[in-house]
Wavefront OBJ file of the C-alpha trace (Angstrom):
o trace
v -60.559 81.365 171.141
v -62.717 78.986 169.445
v -62.286 76.065 172.215
v -63.825 72.493 171.162
v -65.012 69.990 173.370
v -63.447 66.199 173.951
v -66.918 65.170 173.769
v -67.307 66.967 170.336
v -63.637 66.284 169.385
v -65.100 62.174 170.111
v -67.690 63.048 168.014
v -66.146 64.447 165.296
v -63.578 61.676 165.408
v -65.964 59.387 165.590
v -67.636 59.837 162.322
v -64.973 60.113 160.384
v -63.916 56.394 161.355
v -67.054 54.879 160.470
v -67.621 57.054 157.232
v -64.220 55.778 156.223
v -64.574 52.129 156.067
v -68.185 52.137 154.016
v -66.093 55.307 151.691
v -63.345 52.682 150.953
v -65.986 49.778 151.215
v -68.298 51.553 147.899
v -65.245 53.118 146.035
v -62.458 50.459 145.958
v -64.155 48.319 143.795
v -65.858 50.632 142.184
v -62.578 52.739 141.070
v -61.149 48.776 139.915
v -63.811 48.571 137.850
v -63.092 51.734 136.113
v -59.666 50.922 136.208
v -60.007 47.202 134.513
v -61.127 47.321 130.993
v -59.262 50.909 130.439
v -56.328 48.429 131.498
v -57.582 46.358 128.969
v -58.258 48.315 126.255
v -54.787 49.328 126.000
v -52.354 46.675 126.875
v -50.263 46.021 123.913
v -51.585 42.711 121.708
v -49.149 40.518 119.385
v -50.480 41.146 116.563
v -48.729 40.213 112.636
v -46.726 41.812 110.476
v -50.217 41.417 107.924
v -52.332 43.676 109.754
v -49.718 46.400 110.314
v -49.691 46.099 106.193
v -53.373 46.744 106.509
v -53.622 49.137 109.399
v -50.465 51.099 107.189
v -53.554 50.796 103.766
v -55.907 51.824 105.887
v -54.182 54.904 107.220
v -55.037 53.588 111.369
v -51.320 54.241 112.150
v -50.880 56.457 114.195
v -47.663 56.269 116.787
v -45.012 53.519 116.613
v -41.705 52.577 118.044
v -39.308 50.320 117.412
v -37.530 48.320 120.453
v -35.640 45.173 121.968
v -38.067 43.905 123.970
v -39.805 44.717 126.657
v -38.564 46.649 130.224
v -39.392 44.230 132.891
v -38.411 46.391 136.556
v -40.464 45.200 138.697
v -43.349 47.647 139.011
v -46.665 47.250 140.319
v -49.866 45.860 139.011
v -51.114 49.442 137.761
v -48.292 50.437 135.702
v -48.123 49.424 132.070
v -44.801 47.953 130.540
v -43.321 49.744 128.239
v -40.827 49.028 125.260
v -37.150 49.367 125.752
v -36.471 52.052 122.116
v -33.577 50.710 119.752
v -33.399 52.343 116.688
v -33.430 48.702 114.726
v -35.379 47.067 116.901
v -36.883 44.277 115.614
v -40.554 44.590 117.458
v -42.632 46.838 116.026
v -45.512 48.974 118.342
v -48.308 50.772 116.890
v -51.249 52.458 118.200
v -54.951 53.345 116.475
v -57.539 55.321 116.184
v -58.817 53.366 118.535
v -56.918 53.815 121.574
v -55.435 50.220 120.968
v -51.343 49.137 121.191
v -50.431 46.547 118.633
v -47.092 44.597 118.452
v -45.296 42.786 116.072
v -42.381 41.196 115.171
v -40.728 42.963 111.893
v -37.027 42.217 111.589
v -35.497 43.608 108.666
v -35.079 40.257 105.832
v -31.167 39.457 105.392
v -29.020 41.966 102.937
v -28.913 40.560 98.948
v -25.408 41.985 99.047
v -24.020 40.711 102.521
v -26.723 37.696 103.414
v -25.236 37.528 106.667
v -26.094 41.037 107.690
v -29.853 42.294 107.905
v -30.728 44.910 105.314
v -31.638 48.106 107.688
v -32.376 50.081 104.925
v -35.594 47.782 104.740
v -36.857 48.935 108.199
v -36.390 52.809 107.258
v -38.141 52.465 104.264
v -41.074 50.929 106.918
v -40.771 53.959 109.019
v -40.606 56.340 106.857
v -44.055 54.643 105.302
v -45.821 54.610 109.236
v -44.357 58.463 109.756
v -46.074 59.247 106.591
v -49.372 58.185 107.948
v -49.153 58.820 111.422
v -47.683 62.681 111.182
v -51.690 64.047 110.478
v -52.581 62.091 113.428
v -50.113 64.549 115.970
v -52.145 67.192 116.660
v -54.892 65.529 117.926
v -52.430 63.278 120.009
v -52.655 59.689 120.382
v -56.412 58.141 121.934
v -53.793 54.974 123.772
v -52.311 57.286 125.799
v -54.896 59.278 127.335
v -56.379 56.792 128.211
v -53.717 54.994 129.152
v -53.046 57.962 131.528
v -56.745 57.864 133.164
v -55.717 54.489 133.666
v -52.616 55.213 135.478
v -54.987 57.594 137.462
v -57.178 55.760 138.621
v -55.320 52.821 139.661
v -53.051 55.019 141.372
v -55.832 56.339 143.718
v -56.398 53.236 144.335
v -53.233 52.608 145.784
v -52.777 55.082 147.207
v -56.679 54.597 148.640
v -55.916 51.340 150.043
v -52.131 51.622 151.561
v -53.766 54.823 153.296
v -56.658 52.336 154.984
v -53.994 49.417 155.997
v -51.453 51.381 157.355
v -53.054 55.058 158.979
v -56.001 52.757 159.395
v -56.983 50.076 162.532
v -55.631 46.725 162.545
v -56.678 44.883 160.128
v -58.382 41.809 161.463
v -57.228 38.695 159.265
v -54.144 39.207 159.115
v -50.927 41.795 159.844
v -50.196 44.666 157.619
v -47.434 42.774 156.567
v -50.006 40.197 155.371
v -52.098 42.074 152.702
v -49.231 43.958 151.482
v -47.679 41.074 150.218
v -51.451 39.898 149.446
v -51.966 43.736 147.603
v -49.333 43.251 145.120
v -51.241 40.120 143.394
v -51.784 41.063 139.683
v -54.462 43.431 138.244
v -56.045 44.169 141.879
v -56.545 41.015 143.122
v -55.064 41.560 145.973
v -56.580 44.877 146.715
v -59.790 43.205 146.134
v -59.336 40.618 148.550
v -58.454 42.691 151.693
v -61.447 45.219 150.917
v -63.747 42.280 151.050
v -62.019 40.516 154.134
v -61.572 43.368 155.721
v -64.457 45.766 154.649
v -67.281 43.896 153.332
v -66.378 40.524 155.302
v -64.798 41.176 158.705
v -64.748 38.599 161.212
v -65.993 39.874 164.229
v -62.928 39.462 166.301
v -59.454 38.987 165.317
v -58.855 35.309 164.046
v -56.508 33.774 165.889
v -53.075 33.435 164.623
v -54.032 35.635 161.852
v -51.888 35.692 158.440
v -47.509 37.021 159.181
v -45.712 38.492 156.528
v -44.233 35.550 155.724
v -47.021 34.086 154.777
v -48.765 37.394 153.020
v -45.305 36.688 150.914
v -46.064 33.423 150.478
v -48.929 34.023 149.515
v -47.737 36.613 147.162
v -45.755 34.190 145.062
v -47.860 30.761 145.080
v -51.233 33.341 143.926
v -48.760 35.039 141.115
v -47.843 31.868 139.931
v -50.883 30.609 139.330
v -53.023 33.568 137.776
v -49.830 34.267 135.050
v -50.675 29.895 134.229
v -54.411 31.260 134.028
v -53.691 34.061 132.591
v -51.340 31.914 130.010
v -53.858 29.173 129.099
v -57.192 31.741 128.748
v -54.746 33.699 125.815
v -54.729 30.267 124.414
v -57.488 29.512 124.536
v -59.440 33.259 123.762
v -56.473 34.706 121.269
v -54.530 37.635 122.079
v -57.579 39.786 120.742
v -59.911 38.441 124.580
v -56.729 37.954 126.682
v -53.795 40.573 125.530
v -50.168 40.728 127.287
l 1 2 3 4 5 6 7 8 9 10 11 12 13 14 15 16 17 18 19 20 21 22 23 24 25 26 27 28 29 30 31 32 33 34 35 36 37 38 39 40 41 42 43 44 45 46 47 48 49 50 51 52 53 54 55 56 57 58 59 60 61 62 63 64 65 66 67 68 69 70 71 72 73 74 75 76 77 78 79 80 81 82 83 84 85 86 87 88 89 90 91 92 93 94 95 96 97 98 99 100 101 102 103 104 105 106 107 108 109 110 111 112 113 114 115 116 117 118 119 120 121 122 123 124 125 126 127 128 129 130 131 132 133 134 135 136 137 138 139 140 141 142 143 144 145 146 147 148 149 150 151 152 153 154 155 156 157 158 159 160 161 162 163 164 165 166 167 168 169 170 171 172 173 174 175 176 177 178 179 180 181 182 183 184 185 186 187 188 189 190 191 192 193 194 195 196 197 198 199 200 201 202 203 204 205 206 207 208 209 210 211 212 213 214 215 216 217 218 219 220 221 222 223 224 225 226 227 228 229 230 231 232 233 234 235 236 237 238 239 240 241 242 243 244 245 246
């Protein structure tokens, strides 16, 4: 029977403990850099009915879906917003060949016979035009779905590696595990990058006295999430939805 001496076992274990932080120090930022542009590219962009008409006329509609708002299930930062499907929904989302997703509010006009009721036949006519353009694209699949799948996979791997190190690794030095768990939920992976920087790139030599608790981390999550939302809203107004989708 093969026996491993205690000293050799300690050397192997110590080697892994030394390698893992180095791999994560570089691996987590690289995964984030790969994820961020893909997620930005396929993030739904608010558009107009006129743009929809232009895409239809040029044959650039790959997929389409009617909906009544966006689903808010409290998913983590790496997930995409989902539409709440509705056959007669006022929101129409469509993808174009370059992999981007656009959406517009396309409500049916009032019926001539019943002014108080929408003319759903208009929706049916538009959907038929959309289907006629989109059907030839279906054989090759939608690029937007493939890009979104890759982005979701990268975000999932990034989150699993971060959580695995946070839970199973050495105790963090700047804050408690609960502190970093809450901070790590910040939008766009900002919290994971903050943990990587403070715990892997610039760790203190000894644990910080009175390091952040779970309650402090929850407070940072709430405050920073509000601040990030405000910054994104202002950037969207200044630069437009093409640059800052959502």
